C-alpha positions in Angstrom: -0.9 61.4 -50.7 -4.0 60.3 -52.9 -7.3 58.9 -52.1 -6.5 55.1 -53.2 -3.0 54.9 -51.1 -4.9 55.8 -47.8 -8.2 53.6 -48.1 -7.3 49.6 -47.2 -9.0 46.7 -48.4 -11.6 45.6 -45.5 -10.8 42.1 -44.0 -12.3 38.9 -45.4 -12.0 36.4 -42.8 -13.7 34.1 -44.5 -11.0 34.2 -47.6 -8.5 34.1 -44.7 -10.1 30.8 -43.0 -10.3 29.1 -46.1 -6.0 29.8 -47.2 -3.9 26.4 -46.1 -0.6 27.6 -44.0 1.7 26.4 -46.4 4.7 26.5 -44.0 6.0 23.7 -42.5 6.0 22.9 -39.2 9.4 22.3 -37.1 10.5 18.9 -36.6 9.7 17.8 -32.5 11.7 15.4 -31.1 9.6 12.3 -29.5 8.3 12.5 -26.1 10.1 10.3 -23.9 8.3 7.0 -23.1 7.7 7.1 -19.5 8.1 10.5 -18.1 7.7 9.0 -14.1 11.7 9.9 -14.2 11.0 13.3 -14.1 8.9 13.1 -10.6 10.8 9.4 -9.1 12.3 11.8 -6.5 9.5 13.4 -4.9 8.6 10.9 -2.3 12.1 10.7 -1.0 12.7 14.3 -0.9 8.9 15.0 0.8 10.2 11.9 3.2 13.1 14.4 3.9 11.3 17.7 4.2 9.4 15.7 6.8 12.2 14.6 8.9 13.8 18.2 8.7 10.2 19.4 9.5 10.2 17.2 12.8 13.8 18.0 13.9 13.2 21.9 13.2 9.9 21.6 15.3 12.2 20.0 17.9 15.4 22.4 17.6 13.1 25.6 17.7 10.6 24.5 20.7 13.7 23.1 22.7 15.4 27.1 21.9 12.2 28.8 22.5 8.7 27.2 22.4 5.9 26.8 20.0 6.3 29.9 18.3 10.1 29.2 17.4 9.2 25.5 16.5 6.2 26.9 14.2 8.7 29.5 12.8 11.2 26.8 12.3 8.6 24.3 10.5 7.0 27.0 8.6 10.3 27.6 7.0 10.9 24.2 5.9 7.8 24.4 4.6 7.8 27.3 2.4 10.8 25.7 0.6 9.5 22.1 0.2 6.2 23.7 -1.3 8.0 25.8 -3.5 10.7 23.3 -4.8 7.5 20.6 -5.3 5.6 23.1 -7.0 8.9 24.0 -9.7 9.2 20.1 -10.1 5.8 19.2 -10.8 5.3 22.3 -13.1 8.3 21.7 -15.3 7.5 18.1 -15.7 4.1 18.8 -16.6 5.6 21.5 -19.5 8.1 18.8 -20.1 5.5 15.6 -20.9 3.6 18.2 -23.0 5.8 20.1 -24.9 9.2 20.2 -24.3 9.7 24.5 -25.6 7.4 25.0 -22.4 10.2 24.1 -20.2 12.0 27.5 -20.5 8.8 29.9 -20.0 6.7 28.2 -17.7 9.9 27.7 -15.6 10.7 31.2 -15.8 7.0 32.1 -15.0 7.4 29.8 -11.4 10.0 31.5 -10.4 9.2 34.7 -10.6 5.8 33.7 -9.0 7.2 31.9 -6.2 10.5 34.5 -5.3 7.7 37.2 -5.4 5.7 35.6 -3.2 8.7 34.4 -0.8 9.4 38.2 -0.6 5.9 39.4 0.2 5.7 36.6 3.3 9.4 37.7 4.2 8.7 41.3 4.5 5.5 40.6 6.1 7.4 38.2 8.5 10.6 40.8 9.4 8.1 43.6 9.6 5.7 42.1 12.4 6.8 41.3 16.0 6.0 38.0 15.9 8.8 36.0 17.8 9.0 33.3 15.1 10.6 35.4 12.4 14.1 34.7 12.8 13.1 30.9 13.2 11.4 30.7 9.7 14.2 32.3 8.3 16.4 29.3 9.7 14.0 27.0 8.1 14.1 28.6 4.9 17.7 28.2 4.8 18.1 24.7 6.2 15.1 23.7 3.8 17.2 24.8 0.8 20.8 23.5 1.8 18.9 20.0 2.7 16.7 19.7 -0.5 19.8 20.4 -2.6 22.2 18.5 -0.9 19.8 15.6 -1.5 18.4 16.3 -4.9 22.6 16.7 -5.7 22.8 12.6 -4.1 19.8 11.5 -6.0 21.3 12.9 -9.6 24.1 11.7 -8.7 23.1 7.8 -7.4 21.1 7.6 -10.5 23.4 8.4 -13.0 26.4 6.2 -11.6 27.3 3.9 -14.4 26.6 0.7 -13.8 
């Protein structure tokens, strides 16, 4: 190799900034006029979750006392916070730039399930009496929230 092949020209930042990008921008679909439809189910699902927490607390208390009731409520609350966070992140991404839905959705799920795994690992390894009730609260929250969301979508998508 000779000296000419190994030397690089210095980078001229000013010339780079002055140069206009000639590549065309992609055509993006227009944003919806009213983005509230993405979160209009949250008040109903939140009310359902609070009702489920009340039921979980009652069943837990009757079966084993305050700690069991707290475990059941905590399980339902974990699911409620998790699903609400996903809905809000995805709704925000869709209003800002729909191309962000997939990466932010995947990031949200990775964070959620990592935190859930850490929480459950600590709870399972503890001697806390409410750990089994917490697990059942998570199961009840997932099944209940999913069923109510399916009902909501089916209700609003019916032809009128």
